[in-house]
C-alpha positions as CSV (number, residue, x, y, z in Angstrom):
1,M,15.8,74.0,-110.3
2,D,17.4,76.2,-112.8
3,E,16.4,74.1,-115.4
4,K,18.3,70.6,-113.8
5,T,16.7,67.6,-114.4
6,L,14.6,65.7,-112.0
7,F,14.6,62.2,-111.4
8,E,12.6,59.5,-109.4
9,L,13.9,57.4,-107.2
10,E,12.0,54.8,-104.7
11,G,13.1,52.4,-101.8
12,Q,13.1,51.7,-98.3
13,I,15.1,53.6,-95.8
14,E,17.5,51.0,-94.5
15,R,19.3,53.9,-92.2
16,V,19.3,57.4,-90.8
17,T,22.9,58.2,-90.7
18,Y,21.5,61.5,-89.3
19,S,18.8,63.7,-88.3
20,N,18.0,67.5,-87.2
21,E,14.9,67.7,-85.1
22,E,15.1,71.6,-85.4
23,T,15.8,71.9,-89.1
24,G,14.4,68.7,-90.3
25,Y,18.1,67.5,-92.2
26,C,18.0,64.2,-92.4
27,V,20.7,62.0,-94.2
28,L,19.6,58.9,-95.2
29,Q,20.7,55.2,-96.5
30,V,18.0,54.3,-98.9
31,R,18.0,50.8,-100.2
32,M,16.8,51.5,-104.6
33,R,13.9,49.6,-105.6
34,S,15.6,49.2,-109.4
35,R,19.2,47.9,-108.4
36,R,20.4,46.3,-105.3
37,D,22.5,49.1,-104.0
38,T,21.8,51.6,-101.6
39,A,21.9,55.5,-101.8
40,T,22.5,57.9,-99.8
41,V,20.1,60.5,-99.7
42,I,19.9,64.2,-98.4
43,G,17.2,66.7,-97.1
44,N,14.4,68.1,-95.0
45,I,12.2,65.0,-94.5
46,L,9.7,64.8,-91.9
47,N,10.7,61.8,-89.4
48,P,11.7,59.8,-91.2
49,V,11.8,55.8,-90.0
50,P,13.8,53.0,-91.1
51,G,11.8,50.2,-93.4
52,E,9.4,53.0,-94.1
53,I,8.6,53.2,-98.7
54,I,10.0,56.7,-99.9
55,K,9.2,58.0,-103.5
56,M,11.3,61.5,-104.2
57,D,11.6,63.5,-106.6
58,G,15.7,65.0,-106.9
59,E,18.7,65.6,-108.3
60,W,22.2,63.9,-108.3
61,S,25.5,65.3,-106.6
62,N,28.3,64.6,-106.0
63,H,29.8,65.7,-102.7
64,P,34.3,66.2,-102.4
65,K,34.0,64.8,-99.1
66,Y,30.8,61.5,-98.9
67,G,30.6,61.2,-102.4
68,R,27.2,60.8,-104.6
69,Q,24.5,61.9,-103.1
70,F,20.7,62.3,-103.7
71,K,19.1,65.6,-102.7
72,V,15.4,65.1,-102.1
73,V,13.2,68.3,-103.4
74,S,9.5,66.7,-102.8
75,Y,8.8,63.0,-101.2
76,K,5.8,60.6,-100.2
77,C,6.4,58.0,-97.3
78,S,4.5,54.8,-96.9
79,T,4.5,52.2,-94.4
80,P,6.2,49.1,-95.5
81,A,4.8,46.1,-97.3
82,T,7.3,43.0,-96.6
83,V,7.8,41.4,-93.9
84,F,11.7,42.1,-93.7
85,G,10.6,46.1,-93.9
86,I,7.8,46.1,-91.2
87,E,10.4,44.2,-89.1
88,K,13.4,47.1,-90.0
89,Y,10.0,49.6,-88.9
90,L,8.7,48.2,-85.8
91,G,12.9,47.3,-84.8
92,S,13.4,51.2,-85.2
93,G,12.7,52.1,-82.0
94,L,9.8,54.1,-83.4
95,I,7.5,52.0,-80.6
96,K,8.3,52.4,-77.1
97,G,7.8,48.7,-75.7
98,I,9.4,47.4,-79.0
99,G,13.0,46.9,-79.6
100,P,14.9,45.0,-82.7
101,V,14.2,41.4,-80.9
102,M,10.4,41.5,-80.3
103,A,10.1,43.2,-83.2
104,K,11.2,40.0,-85.0
105,R,9.0,37.8,-82.7
106,I,6.1,39.9,-83.7
107,V,6.7,39.7,-87.3
108,R,7.4,35.8,-86.8
109,R,3.9,35.5,-85.4
110,F,1.7,37.8,-87.8
111,K,4.3,38.5,-91.0
112,E,2.6,40.5,-93.3
113,K,-0.7,41.8,-91.3
114,T,1.3,42.8,-88.1
115,L,0.5,46.4,-88.7
116,D,-2.9,45.6,-89.4
117,V,-3.1,43.4,-85.7
118,I,-1.1,46.4,-84.3
119,E,-3.4,48.8,-85.1
120,H,-7.1,46.7,-85.4
121,H,-6.3,43.5,-83.0
122,I,-3.7,44.2,-80.6
123,E,-4.7,42.1,-77.7
124,K,-3.8,39.8,-80.0
125,L,0.4,40.8,-79.5
126,G,-0.7,38.5,-76.8
127,D,0.3,35.7,-78.7
128,V,4.0,36.6,-78.9
129,S,6.1,35.1,-76.1
130,G,7.1,38.1,-73.7
131,I,4.2,40.2,-74.2
132,G,1.9,40.6,-71.4
133,D,-1.0,42.7,-70.3
134,K,1.0,45.4,-69.3
135,R,3.6,45.7,-72.2
136,I,0.4,45.5,-74.9
137,A,-0.9,48.6,-72.7
138,M,2.3,50.8,-73.2
139,I,2.4,49.4,-77.1
140,R,-1.1,50.8,-77.5
141,Q,-0.2,54.0,-75.6
142,A,3.4,54.6,-78.0
143,W,1.3,53.6,-81.5
144,I,-1.4,56.3,-80.9
145,E,1.3,58.3,-80.0
146,Q,3.1,58.2,-82.9
147,R,0.4,58.7,-85.3
148,E,-0.9,61.7,-83.1
149,I,2.3,63.7,-83.4
150,R,2.8,62.3,-86.9
151,S,-0.8,64.2,-87.9
152,V,0.6,67.4,-85.9
153,M,4.3,67.1,-87.4
154,I,2.1,67.1,-90.8
155,F,0.4,70.2,-89.9
156,L,2.6,72.0,-87.8
157,Q,5.3,71.7,-91.2
158,S,2.8,72.9,-93.7
159,H,2.5,75.9,-91.9
160,G,6.1,76.2,-92.2
161,V,7.3,74.3,-88.4
162,S,10.5,72.1,-88.2
163,S,9.5,68.6,-87.0
164,G,11.4,68.5,-84.4
165,Y,8.5,70.5,-82.1
166,A,5.9,68.2,-82.7
167,A,6.5,66.0,-79.9
168,R,6.9,68.7,-77.3
169,I,3.1,70.1,-78.4
170,Y,2.3,66.4,-78.5
171,K,3.4,66.2,-75.2
172,Q,1.8,69.5,-73.6
173,Y,-1.1,69.3,-75.1
174,G,-2.2,65.7,-76.3
175,Q,-4.9,65.3,-79.0
176,L,-5.8,68.9,-78.5
177,A,-3.1,70.0,-80.2
178,I,-3.9,70.6,-83.4
179,K,-7.2,72.9,-82.4
180,I,-5.2,74.6,-79.6
181,V,-2.6,75.7,-82.2
182,Q,-5.0,76.6,-84.6
183,E,-7.2,79.0,-81.9
184,N,-4.2,80.9,-80.6
185,P,-0.4,79.9,-81.5
186,Y,1.0,82.2,-79.0
187,R,0.2,80.0,-76.1
188,L,2.5,77.8,-77.4
189,A,5.7,80.8,-76.5
190,M,4.1,80.2,-73.0
191,D,3.7,76.7,-72.6
192,I,6.3,75.1,-74.4
193,T,10.0,75.4,-73.2
194,G,12.1,76.0,-76.5
195,I,9.2,77.3,-78.4
196,G,9.5,81.3,-78.3
197,F,7.6,84.3,-79.3
198,V,8.9,84.1,-82.7
199,T,8.3,80.7,-83.8
200,A,4.7,81.2,-82.1
201,D,4.6,84.3,-84.4
202,K,5.6,82.9,-87.6
203,I,2.7,80.4,-87.1
204,A,0.4,82.9,-85.9
205,G,1.1,84.8,-89.3
206,K,0.6,81.3,-91.8
207,L,-2.7,80.9,-89.8
208,G,-3.7,84.6,-90.7
209,F,-3.6,86.4,-87.8
210,A,-3.0,90.2,-87.9
211,N,0.2,91.6,-87.7
212,D,-1.8,94.2,-84.9
213,S,-4.2,91.7,-83.7
214,E,-5.0,92.4,-79.9
215,L,-4.3,88.6,-79.3
216,R,-0.2,89.2,-80.7
217,A,0.4,92.3,-78.5
218,E,-0.9,90.3,-75.7
219,A,1.3,87.9,-76.4
220,G,4.2,90.0,-77.5
221,I,4.3,92.0,-74.3
222,I,4.5,89.0,-71.9
223,Y,7.1,88.1,-74.3
224,V,9.7,91.1,-74.3
225,L,9.2,91.0,-70.4
226,H,10.1,87.2,-70.1
227,E,12.8,88.3,-72.6
228,L,13.9,91.4,-70.1
229,A,14.0,88.4,-66.9
230,D,16.4,86.7,-69.0
231,E,18.5,89.8,-69.0
232,G,17.8,89.8,-65.5
233,H,15.7,92.3,-64.7
234,V,12.9,91.9,-62.5
235,C,11.1,95.1,-63.6
236,Y,11.7,97.5,-66.7
237,P,10.6,101.3,-67.2
238,Y,7.4,101.8,-68.3
239,D,8.4,104.5,-71.1
240,P,11.6,102.2,-72.1
241,L,9.6,99.1,-72.5
242,I,6.3,100.6,-74.4
243,E,8.9,101.7,-77.1
244,K,10.8,98.1,-77.0
245,C,7.7,96.3,-77.8
246,R,6.8,99.0,-80.5
247,Q,10.4,98.2,-82.2
248,I,9.8,94.5,-81.6
249,L,6.6,93.6,-82.5
250,G,6.5,96.6,-85.2
251,I,2.9,97.9,-83.6
252,D,1.2,101.2,-82.9
253,Q,2.3,102.4,-80.2
254,A,-1.3,103.3,-79.1
255,V,-2.0,99.5,-79.5
256,I,0.3,98.6,-77.1
257,I,-0.5,101.0,-74.6
258,K,-4.0,99.9,-74.9
259,V,-2.8,96.1,-74.2
260,M,-0.9,96.6,-71.4
261,S,-3.9,98.6,-69.1
262,S,-5.4,95.5,-70.2
263,L,-2.9,93.0,-68.9
264,A,-2.3,94.8,-65.9
265,L,-6.8,95.1,-65.5
266,R,-6.8,91.1,-66.4
267,G,-3.9,91.0,-63.0
268,D,-1.6,89.8,-65.8
269,V,1.4,92.3,-64.7
270,V,1.8,95.0,-62.7
271,I,2.3,98.6,-63.4
272,D,4.4,100.1,-59.8
273,Y,3.3,103.9,-59.6
274,S,5.0,103.7,-56.0
275,T,7.0,106.4,-55.0
276,V,9.7,103.7,-54.6
277,A,9.8,103.0,-58.7
278,D,9.1,107.1,-59.2
279,S,12.5,107.6,-57.2
280,A,14.6,104.7,-59.1
281,M,13.2,104.7,-62.8
282,G,14.0,108.5,-63.6
283,E,11.9,109.8,-66.1
284,A,9.9,106.7,-66.7
285,G,8.3,107.1,-63.1
286,K,6.9,103.5,-62.6
287,A,8.0,99.9,-63.6
288,V,6.5,97.0,-65.5
289,Y,6.8,93.7,-64.0
290,L,4.9,89.9,-64.9
291,A,2.7,90.0,-61.8
292,G,4.5,86.8,-60.5
293,F,7.7,89.0,-60.3
294,Y,5.7,91.3,-58.2
295,T,4.4,89.0,-56.2
296,A,8.3,87.9,-55.2
297,E,10.4,91.1,-55.0
298,T,7.7,92.8,-52.7
299,Q,6.8,90.1,-50.5
300,L,11.0,89.2,-50.4
301,A,11.1,92.7,-48.8
302,E,8.2,92.6,-46.2
303,R,9.5,89.0,-45.4
304,L,12.9,90.2,-45.3
305,M,12.5,92.5,-42.6
306,N,10.0,90.7,-40.6
307,V,12.8,88.2,-40.1
308,V,15.2,91.2,-39.2
309,Q,12.5,92.6,-36.2
310,A,11.3,89.3,-34.8
311,P,13.2,87.9,-31.7
312,Q,15.6,85.2,-31.7
313,A,15.0,81.8,-31.5
314,A,18.6,80.4,-30.3
315,R,19.4,81.7,-26.8
316,Q,21.4,85.3,-26.1
317,I,25.3,83.6,-25.1
318,D,28.2,85.3,-23.6
319,V,30.0,86.0,-27.0
320,D,33.6,86.8,-26.3
321,K,33.3,83.2,-24.1
322,A,32.2,81.1,-26.9
323,I,34.3,83.1,-29.2
324,Q,37.8,81.3,-26.6
325,W,35.4,78.3,-26.9
326,A,35.6,77.8,-30.5
327,Q,39.5,79.0,-30.7
328,D,40.4,76.3,-28.4
329,K,38.4,73.7,-30.2
330,F,39.6,74.0,-33.6
331,A,43.1,75.2,-31.8
332,I,43.4,78.2,-34.3
333,R,43.3,82.0,-33.5
334,F,41.0,83.6,-35.5
335,A,41.4,87.2,-37.5
336,E,39.7,89.7,-35.9
337,K,37.3,90.0,-39.4
338,Q,36.6,86.7,-38.4
339,I,35.7,87.4,-35.2
340,A,33.4,90.6,-36.2
341,A,31.5,87.9,-37.9
342,I,31.3,85.6,-35.5
343,K,30.0,88.1,-33.2
344,S,27.6,89.4,-35.8
345,A,26.1,85.5,-36.7
346,A,25.5,85.3,-32.6
347,T,23.8,88.6,-32.4
348,N,21.6,89.6,-35.6
349,K,18.8,88.0,-37.2
350,V,20.3,88.5,-40.5
351,L,24.0,88.6,-41.7
352,V,25.8,89.1,-44.8
353,I,28.7,87.7,-45.4
354,T,30.5,87.8,-48.1
355,G,34.3,87.9,-49.5
356,G,36.8,86.5,-52.7
357,P,38.4,82.6,-52.3
358,G,40.9,82.5,-49.8
359,T,39.4,85.0,-47.2
360,G,38.4,82.2,-44.2
361,K,34.2,82.2,-45.4
362,T,34.8,78.4,-44.4
363,T,36.4,78.7,-41.0
364,I,34.1,81.3,-40.6
365,I,30.2,79.0,-41.2
366,N,32.5,75.9,-38.7
367,A,33.4,78.6,-35.7
368,V,29.1,79.5,-36.2
369,L,28.1,75.8,-36.6
370,K,29.9,75.0,-33.8
371,I,29.0,77.3,-31.3
372,Y,24.9,77.1,-32.5
373,S,25.2,73.3,-32.2
374,A,26.7,73.5,-28.3
375,L,24.1,75.6,-28.2
376,K,21.3,72.6,-29.0
377,T,19.8,74.9,-31.9
378,R,18.5,73.3,-34.7
379,I,20.5,74.3,-37.4
380,V,20.0,74.1,-41.8
381,L,22.1,74.3,-44.5
382,A,21.5,75.4,-47.8
383,A,23.2,76.4,-51.1
384,P,21.7,76.8,-54.4
385,T,22.9,73.9,-56.5
386,G,24.0,69.9,-55.6
387,R,27.7,70.3,-56.2
388,A,27.0,73.7,-53.6
389,A,25.6,71.7,-51.5
390,K,27.5,68.9,-51.8
391,R,30.9,70.8,-51.0
392,M,29.2,72.5,-47.8
393,S,28.5,69.3,-46.3
394,E,32.2,68.2,-47.3
395,A,33.7,71.7,-45.6
396,T,31.6,71.2,-42.1
397,G,30.7,68.0,-41.5
398,H,27.0,68.8,-41.4
399,E,24.3,68.0,-43.9
400,A,23.1,70.5,-46.7
401,K,21.3,70.3,-49.0
402,T,19.8,72.4,-52.4
403,I,17.3,75.5,-51.4
404,H,14.7,73.1,-54.2
405,R,15.6,69.8,-51.7
406,M,15.0,71.9,-48.5
407,L,12.0,73.5,-50.1
408,E,10.1,70.6,-50.9
409,Y,9.6,71.1,-53.8
410,S,7.3,68.6,-55.9
411,M,6.2,68.2,-59.7
412,Q,2.9,66.7,-58.4
413,K,1.8,69.8,-56.8
414,R,3.5,71.8,-58.5
415,G,5.3,74.2,-56.3
416,F,7.3,73.8,-52.7
417,Q,5.6,72.2,-50.1
418,R,7.4,74.2,-47.3
419,N,6.2,78.0,-47.0
420,S,4.3,80.2,-44.1
421,D,1.7,77.0,-43.7
422,Y,4.4,74.6,-43.4
423,P,8.1,76.8,-42.5
424,L,11.5,74.9,-41.8
425,D,12.3,73.7,-38.9
426,C,15.4,75.6,-37.9
427,H,16.1,77.9,-35.5
428,L,19.5,79.1,-38.0
429,L,19.7,78.9,-41.7
430,I,22.9,79.1,-43.1
431,V,22.9,79.6,-47.4
432,D,26.1,79.8,-49.0
433,E,26.7,80.5,-53.0
434,S,24.3,83.6,-52.0
435,S,25.1,85.2,-55.3
436,M,23.6,82.9,-57.1
437,I,19.6,83.2,-55.9
438,D,17.5,85.0,-58.1
439,A,14.6,86.8,-56.6
440,I,12.0,84.2,-57.0
441,L,13.6,81.6,-55.3
442,M,14.9,83.6,-52.5
443,H,11.0,84.7,-52.2
444,H,10.2,81.1,-51.5
445,L,13.0,81.0,-48.9
446,L,12.1,83.6,-46.6
447,K,8.3,82.1,-47.2
448,A,9.2,78.9,-45.9
449,L,11.9,80.6,-43.0
450,P,10.0,80.8,-39.4
451,R,10.3,84.1,-38.3
452,E,12.1,83.9,-34.9
453,A,15.3,82.0,-37.1
454,T,18.6,83.1,-37.9
455,L,19.4,83.7,-41.4
456,I,22.9,83.9,-42.5
457,L,23.5,84.7,-46.2
458,V,27.4,83.7,-47.8
459,G,28.6,84.6,-51.2
460,D,31.1,86.5,-52.9
461,V,29.1,89.8,-53.9
462,N,31.7,90.2,-56.7
463,Q,30.9,86.8,-58.9
464,L,28.6,86.9,-61.5
465,P,24.9,87.9,-60.2
466,S,22.0,85.3,-60.5
467,V,20.8,83.5,-63.9
468,G,17.0,84.0,-62.8
469,P,16.4,87.9,-62.5
470,G,17.1,90.1,-60.1
471,N,20.7,91.0,-57.9
472,V,20.0,90.3,-55.0
473,L,22.8,89.2,-52.4
474,K,24.2,92.8,-53.8
475,D,20.7,94.7,-53.6
476,I,20.5,93.4,-49.8
477,I,24.2,94.4,-49.1
478,D,23.3,98.1,-51.1
479,S,20.1,98.7,-48.9
480,G,22.5,99.2,-46.1
481,V,19.8,97.8,-43.6
482,I,21.3,94.2,-43.4
483,P,24.5,93.7,-41.1
484,V,27.7,93.0,-43.7
485,V,31.1,91.8,-43.3
486,E,33.1,92.4,-46.2
487,L,36.7,89.4,-45.9
488,N,39.1,90.5,-48.2
489,E,42.4,89.5,-46.2
490,I,43.7,86.5,-48.1
491,F,45.0,83.6,-44.8
492,R,48.5,82.7,-45.9
493,Q,48.1,79.1,-46.9
494,A,45.4,80.3,-49.6
495,R,48.4,83.5,-50.6
496,E,50.8,80.0,-52.0
497,S,48.0,79.2,-54.7
498,S,48.7,82.1,-57.5
499,I,44.9,80.8,-58.3
500,I,43.6,82.6,-55.2
501,V,46.1,85.9,-55.8
502,N,45.1,86.1,-59.2
503,A,41.6,86.1,-58.8
504,H,41.7,89.0,-55.7
505,R,44.4,90.7,-58.6
506,I,41.5,90.6,-61.5
507,N,38.6,91.7,-58.9
508,A,40.8,94.9,-57.7
509,G,40.8,95.7,-61.4
510,M,44.7,94.4,-62.0
511,L,46.1,92.0,-64.5
512,P,47.2,88.1,-62.9
513,Q,50.7,88.2,-62.5
514,F,51.9,85.2,-64.1
515,R,55.2,83.0,-62.7
516,S,58.1,83.0,-65.5
517,D,60.0,79.4,-63.8
518,Q,58.7,77.4,-67.2
519,D,60.5,73.8,-64.6
520,K,58.4,75.0,-61.9
521,L,54.4,73.6,-62.0
522,D,52.1,76.3,-61.3
523,D,47.9,76.8,-60.6
524,F,47.6,79.5,-63.5
525,Y,49.0,80.2,-67.1
526,F,48.1,82.2,-69.8
527,V,48.5,80.3,-73.8
528,E,49.2,83.3,-76.0
529,Q,47.2,82.5,-79.3
530,E,45.2,85.3,-81.3
531,D,43.4,82.8,-83.7
532,P,40.4,81.0,-82.9
533,Q,40.8,78.5,-84.4
534,K,44.6,77.8,-83.1
535,T,42.8,78.4,-79.9
536,L,40.3,75.9,-80.7
537,E,43.0,73.9,-81.2
538,M,44.9,74.2,-78.9
539,I,42.4,74.1,-75.3
540,I,42.2,70.5,-77.2
541,H,45.4,69.8,-77.0
542,L,45.6,71.2,-73.7
543,V,42.5,69.3,-72.6
544,K,43.3,65.9,-74.4
545,N,46.6,65.5,-73.6
546,R,49.1,68.8,-72.2
547,I,47.4,68.8,-68.5
548,P,45.9,64.9,-68.0
549,E,50.0,64.2,-69.0
550,R,51.3,66.8,-67.0
551,F,49.4,67.1,-63.7
552,G,48.2,63.7,-63.7
553,L,43.9,64.5,-64.0
554,D,40.9,62.9,-66.2
555,A,40.7,64.6,-69.5
556,V,37.1,64.3,-69.4
557,D,36.2,64.0,-65.2
558,D,38.8,66.6,-63.8
559,I,38.7,69.4,-66.8
560,Q,36.2,71.8,-67.4
561,V,36.5,74.1,-70.4
562,L,34.6,77.7,-69.5
563,T,33.5,79.6,-72.4
564,P,31.7,83.4,-71.8
565,M,29.7,82.7,-75.5
566,H,27.6,80.1,-77.1
567,R,27.8,80.7,-80.9
568,G,31.1,80.8,-82.8
569,I,34.6,79.3,-82.9
570,I,35.0,78.6,-79.3
571,G,31.6,78.9,-78.6
572,T,30.2,76.4,-76.6
573,T,28.2,74.4,-79.4
574,N,30.7,74.0,-82.0
575,M,34.1,73.3,-79.0
576,N,31.4,70.6,-77.4
577,T,30.6,69.1,-80.8
578,E,35.1,69.4,-81.2
579,L,35.8,68.0,-78.0
580,Q,33.7,65.4,-78.2
581,K,35.3,64.3,-81.4
582,A,38.7,64.5,-79.4
583,L,38.1,62.7,-76.1
584,N,34.5,60.5,-77.1
585,P,34.8,59.2,-80.5
586,G,33.5,56.5,-82.4
587,E,30.1,55.3,-82.6
588,E,26.9,57.5,-83.7
589,G,24.6,57.1,-80.1
590,V,21.3,58.8,-80.4
591,Y,20.3,62.2,-82.3
592,R,18.2,64.6,-80.5
593,G,18.1,68.3,-80.7
594,G,21.0,67.9,-83.6
595,Q,23.3,66.8,-80.7
596,N,24.5,63.3,-81.2
597,F,25.0,61.7,-77.7
598,R,26.9,58.6,-77.0
599,I,28.1,56.1,-74.2
600,H,30.6,58.0,-72.3
601,D,29.9,61.3,-73.1
602,K,29.8,64.1,-70.4
603,V,26.6,66.1,-70.4
604,M,24.5,68.9,-68.3
605,Q,20.9,68.9,-67.2
606,I,20.3,72.6,-68.5
607,R,16.3,73.2,-66.6
608,N,15.5,71.8,-63.5
609,N,13.4,68.6,-63.3
610,Y,11.7,68.3,-60.0
611,D,10.8,64.2,-60.7
612,K,14.3,63.0,-61.6
613,D,16.0,65.3,-58.8
614,V,17.9,67.2,-61.3
615,Y,18.5,70.6,-61.5
616,N,20.2,72.9,-64.4
617,G,23.5,72.8,-64.1
618,D,23.8,69.0,-62.6
619,I,26.4,67.4,-64.6
620,G,26.6,63.0,-65.5
621,R,28.1,60.9,-67.7
622,V,25.5,58.8,-70.5
623,V,26.5,55.5,-69.2
624,G,24.0,53.3,-71.1
625,F,20.6,53.6,-73.9
626,D,17.8,51.1,-74.7
627,D,16.5,51.5,-78.0
628,E,13.8,48.6,-77.0
629,M,12.5,51.8,-74.2
630,Q,13.7,54.3,-75.8
631,E,15.9,55.5,-72.6
632,A,19.3,56.5,-72.3
633,V,20.8,56.0,-68.7
634,V,22.9,59.5,-66.8
635,R,25.2,58.7,-63.9
636,M,25.2,61.5,-62.0
637,D,26.3,61.8,-58.6
638,N,27.2,58.0,-58.5
639,R,23.0,57.4,-59.1
640,D,21.2,56.7,-62.4
641,V,18.8,59.3,-64.1
642,L,16.6,57.6,-67.0
643,Y,15.6,60.0,-70.1
644,D,12.8,59.0,-72.4
645,Y,14.6,59.6,-75.7
646,R,12.6,62.4,-76.0
647,E,13.4,63.8,-72.4
648,L,17.6,64.4,-74.2
649,D,16.5,68.1,-75.3
650,E,16.9,68.5,-70.9
651,L,20.6,67.7,-71.8
652,V,23.5,69.0,-73.5
653,L,27.0,68.3,-74.5
654,A,29.1,69.6,-71.8
655,Y,32.7,68.9,-72.2
656,A,32.2,72.9,-72.5
657,V,29.6,75.5,-70.9
658,S,29.0,78.7,-70.7
659,V,31.0,81.0,-67.5
660,H,27.5,81.1,-66.2
661,K,26.4,77.6,-65.8
662,A,29.5,77.0,-64.0
663,Q,28.4,79.2,-61.4
664,G,28.2,77.2,-57.8
665,S,30.7,74.8,-59.1
666,E,34.0,73.5,-58.6
667,Y,36.6,71.8,-60.8
668,P,39.9,70.4,-60.2
669,A,41.1,72.1,-63.3
670,V,39.9,74.7,-65.7
671,V,40.2,76.4,-69.4
672,I,39.2,79.4,-70.6
673,P,39.5,81.1,-73.5
674,V,39.7,85.3,-73.7
675,L,39.7,86.8,-77.0
676,T,38.8,90.0,-78.4
677,Q,35.9,88.3,-79.8
678,H,34.0,88.0,-77.1
679,Y,34.5,92.0,-76.8
680,L,31.0,92.4,-75.6
681,L,31.3,89.7,-72.8
682,L,35.0,90.4,-71.3
683,Q,33.2,91.6,-67.6
684,R,35.5,91.5,-64.8
685,N,33.4,89.8,-62.8
686,L,32.8,87.0,-65.9
687,I,36.4,86.1,-65.5
688,Y,36.4,86.8,-61.6
689,T,34.3,83.9,-61.6
690,A,35.3,81.6,-64.5
691,V,38.9,82.0,-62.4
692,T,37.2,80.7,-59.1
693,R,36.3,77.8,-60.7
694,G,39.7,76.2,-60.5
695,K,41.0,74.2,-57.6
696,Q,44.2,72.9,-58.8
697,L,44.9,74.7,-62.0
698,V,43.7,77.4,-64.1
699,V,45.1,78.0,-68.0
700,L,43.8,81.2,-70.2
701,V,44.0,80.5,-73.7
702,G,44.1,83.5,-75.5
703,T,45.3,87.3,-76.4
704,K,46.7,89.9,-73.2
705,K,44.5,92.6,-74.5
706,A,41.6,90.2,-74.3
707,L,42.3,90.1,-70.4
708,A,42.9,93.2,-70.0
709,I,39.5,94.3,-71.5
710,A,38.3,92.4,-69.5
711,V,40.4,93.2,-65.8
712,K,39.5,96.8,-66.8
713,N,35.2,96.4,-67.4
714,N,33.9,96.9,-64.3
715,K,31.0,98.2,-65.9
716,T,28.2,95.6,-65.7
717,Q,24.7,95.2,-67.0
718,Q,22.4,97.5,-65.2
719,R,19.6,95.3,-63.4
720,F,15.9,96.9,-62.8
721,T,14.6,95.5,-58.9
722,L,13.8,97.9,-56.9
723,L,14.0,95.2,-53.9
724,Q,17.5,97.9,-52.4
725,Q,14.6,100.3,-52.5
726,R,12.4,98.2,-51.0
727,L,14.4,97.3,-48.4
728,A,15.2,100.5,-47.5
729,G,12.0,101.9,-46.9
């Protein structure tokens, strides 16, 4: 500490003002033993709990904004001994089932012996009013868990891992946590969301695992393949993959080749030497898959062609007569392309309908539904996200489900219940927003589709591809074996919308047009701003004041900020912090994963949780916290969903979300920053996807130069997949 004097300080933790589980950094208020006042304490402290006694060595400093602070260098915590301290300790949310009120009752009954009673004679808690057998069992479980989590935390911290991972590791492995981590720390990267290979590798290094050990090479190869899958690749050329692994892992090429062969023999990866791979992988001549992706891609291709070739379940009809009948029912005349699409839907087993906004996709779906319904056909409608399914229901008047719900995913049985043994009961399946479906999900969908059923995939192939691996809709179209109807004519009523007109201009590689008449309200605006900080300030002003005042929209529920990136001043992380301050200031809420959740916050689910029936991309509002039960309540789609505090890492603030996360959703208004700082992300399909999320209003904030770069850049990153070649046969 450069000869600075270290002071000793001892006191009781009064309050945890801030705690970042990922880094371990905390800000505490500590009531000092030596005098009655409190001190602000900062530093890396393992899971501090109000009521604990903390002995610290550190130094005093003066912060220009926060004043006098004690910076901890080393510390030791112990359980409180006084009645007041024990009550604070128990009432802090440490133990599920004991809140401040219950803590007061328990301590009033057992006084200084309270913690000893919980540890050794927990059945005595039955003497306290309001505590029955059920609550005793809950408290016993929570007390054991927090003790175990503490020991896992101490073990991990001694190996350089932040305490934030301890609860996840304990939840996954229970009392075997330390044993499993010691034997094979690389399992963490496979088993636990949020713990990647890099973190597991650090732990392994501290535990003495050699850099070139085969265990590390195995985990490293699987890690690299998963990283590539996150970039959208279903497979990867063999030679470039070996080189990538060598660079990332710093292991000799010979070791990687040997371990790759072992993984292939064991069935963890598949090396495809077939002519299909040879023709598409260039000089590499072979492709490497994670085993599950190989199964998904090969079976997807095989099942899709089986559906194409099987006889149709629905009875044959006079198509021209049916179209005339549908036109009379709707009292409209279909356009040529729409008639072609309806004819195709009536005569083909599999059909793709693709087109941008305002090109009449919904009219075609409704006409097809009308005709097939008249034939008493069993029809199922689906979409990849809850919001897209809801929109489909509203547009058609028929029930539409998410694909996961349609396929009856079960967490208990760990998989989709609908499959080839228990197929969907339908003659016609129409799937909207098909560009969002990745290779794995399409594989499961086709597994459950009866061979005799008709499949219609509707989507916009010019949008961003799926978040998951693959480029399924594009590969199906490019294979040339499935009939495709491409809609590109904007209908008259849609031409009145600047959003729709400009979306099509962007898709065609042209800059959007902006009306010069400032007095007349439009639905598409560009606000010129170059500086990132000023762009952020402008976005906050637009969301909080200007748009609500001018268009009568709600700042939180109706307006969505969409950004291409996560980091930086106008990335999702910083913008959410700043928008939360502006739109939902007030009391501190619950800190989890470096985020502060408050009542009324807008939040997004970031991974599928089948138990709760909430899915990646679902948006809701925080409506309550229960510190005693350690649960948050989030309202999503007019229903309340309970989250244990430990599950809050499944949520992020959602005042600003990435364009990828917004796929399949529509919002009354969207605000999109477009700056040259996003250079690598300035792509036509990204801007096009963002713009088409807005129903009533789109506002771009940034520079025309950045917008021009994006519109001209139609080079999307290549995704390695062999689906197109497998379908073309």
